N, C-alpha and C positions, 0 to 999 in steps of 0.2 A: 746356462742354462742352454742346452740343445731345444730347435724348435719343437719336435719331436717329444721333447717329455717336456713342456709348456703344453702344447694339445693333451697330450696323457692329461693329466692336470686340471684342465676344463674339462675335458672328458667324465670325469670321475666327480669331480662338481656336479655334472647335469644328472653323472650316472645319480648321484647321492640327493639329487635337487629335494625330490619330493619324499624323502624318508627323514629328510634334516628343512623340512617346510618350519616344524615350530619353533628351529632355531633362528630361523631367519625371519623371525618375527616377534617384535621386543613391545612390550609395553614398557614404558619409562616410565617409574615415579617419582618423583624428583628427589636429590639427595647426593651424596658425594661421587665424584665420577672414578670409575674405576674399570681398568680394563682387563675383560677376559682373555685367559688363555687356554687353549684347546685343540688336540691334534682331531685333522680331520680326515676320515670320523673319528670319533671318540673315540681312548683305548690306547693310543701308540706312543710311545716313545719319542719326545720332539727330537730330532737328527734331519741331514740331509736328504731330500727325497720323500719326506713324509710332509703333507696341509698341517699350517696351522690356521684357526680360526680365530680370529679375534674382534671380538664386539665392546660394546662399553655400556655399562649401567650408568643412571644417576641421572641419565636425560631428559628436561623435562618437554610437556609436550611442545612444539615444534622447534625445540634445542636442535642447533644443527654444529655437529663434532666436526674439527678440521684435524685431520689426521697427520704425524708428520714421525718420519724417522729416522735412523741414522742407519745409510744405505752401505750393503756389502756387496759389492761385485757375486755377479749370478744371484742376487737376490732379484724374484720374482710378485711382484704382488697383485691382487685384481681386487678391484675395488666392487664390492656387493651395496648399495646402498649404505643403510650405515657399520655393515661387517668389510671387516677384509681377509685374505686368505694368503696367505703367504707359504713357499715353497723356496730353499736355497740349496745351492750345494756344495758349500764349505759349512764347517761345522765351529760353535764360537759364538758369544753373547749375541741378542737384540737387542733391540733398544724400540719399542714404540711408544710414543704422546702423542693424548687427545686434550685438543682444546676447542672449548665451547665460548664465543663471545657472548656474554650479557651487560646488561646495563650495568659502569660502576663496577664489575669484576671480572674478571678474566681466568678460571675456573681451569684444569688439565687435571691431567693423571700420565702415569708413565709407571708403563710394568718394562718391564731387561727380565728375559727367561733363554736357559742356557741351550743351543740351537747344537745339540749335541758336545761332546768333551772332544775339547781339542788335545792336542798330543803332549801331554806338559814334559816327558823325557824324549826329545830326537833322538832320532840315531849319532849314537858318539861317532864324528869323524875318524875312520882309522888313523893308525897311529906306524908312522916306520917301522917295518919289520927286523928294523934292525936293535931295536928295545932288548936293554940287557939287564935292563932296574931300576926299583922306584923309590923316587927323592920326594919326602913329603919336605918341604925348610915350612915352618913360621915360628911366631914372636912367644917364645915361651913365658916372659916374665909377662905375668896377671895382670900388674899395674900398666901396662905397653896394651894403647885401642885395639892393636891387631894381633894381642895375644888367644888366644883358644877359645871360643865356647863353653860351652858344658856341652851341645849336641855336636861340634865339630870333636873334640874331645873323645866322646861314644865312637866317632866315626874316627877318628886317629888311632881309637887303641883297640881297634876292631880287628880280633883274633881271624876272621873269617877270610879278607881279602890278603891280611898277612901268608896265612896258610895258602891261599890261590899263588900267587904270589913268588913262594920258596916251591908248590906243584910244577909248576912253570917253568921251575929251571932262572927266574928271576932275583937277585939278588931286592931287598928294598931297604929304605935311613928313614929315619925320622929325626930332623935334627932342625936346635935353632939357626934361625939363622943368624951370629951373634958369634958359630961355632966356625975358630978361623979354614978348619977342613975342607967346609964349604964357598970359601968364598969367593972359589972361580967362580963359581953357579949363578953368586948373585943379580950377575949381570942378567944374564939369559931369562933367570928366574922373574923378573921385574918385580914389582914395590908390592903386591897384592899378597897377605899369609894368613893361613895358612896358602898356598899352590902346591902343585904336583908338579914334577919335573920324569924327567923321564930321561933315562941313561942309555949310551950306547958301552959295546966291551971295555972303552977305554975309560969312561966314567963321563961324556961329555956328553951336555945337556942336549937329546935329538926332538922333543916336544917338551909345551907345557900348556896345562890344562888346571881351569878353574877349580879350585876346590868344590866335591859334588856336594849336594845338600844336603841329602840322605844315604846311611850305611848301604842304604841297597843298591844308591850310585855310581858308591864308591865300587861296592865286591862288583857289577855290572863291568864297571873301566879297566879294573883289574882283571877278570876274568877271558875281558875277552884281547888282551893282550894278543894269544897266542891260539 
């Protein structure tokens, strides 16, 4: 986080300090520890650039909480008595732990929250420009551990990606890896099944991609070829 961003967060806190005074005064009634998580000011989605106020309930009078966290590069945490103000630059989960030392016990509380969504479907690296066909190699024997699952069958048999391939002038094949006709492709395809191979106009494997996890991912893969 840039220094200017840190200063902006600090100034933002000061500007809202009087309005949030009631938040920053806590009356503790003994009980189970609980970490409260909310945006600061309240009502905003938790995401990079938004400040997050963390507090703890369940402290008895005189108890002092020790805070721990899973550090992520770019995160900034301001300590405000029993509160922490957090902001970060990267999306993803964040974990905070509060620990309270007490005679004969070591109570603690853990809170994990999602600080914005990570990209579960990152951009697919471009394929060679000479792709002319799509070949799905699979193990069609249901007794084999690598035989198609029901979810994979829906993807393999989905007509949309097949139509997209044909519309782009591409051939497509769905073959069992025991078929002698595809024996020449096995070394390039690797051992995972099913797998998606891309062929040039001579029928040579020019790229291999892991089998997509969803129908939509398969359609995106094929739709982006040309």
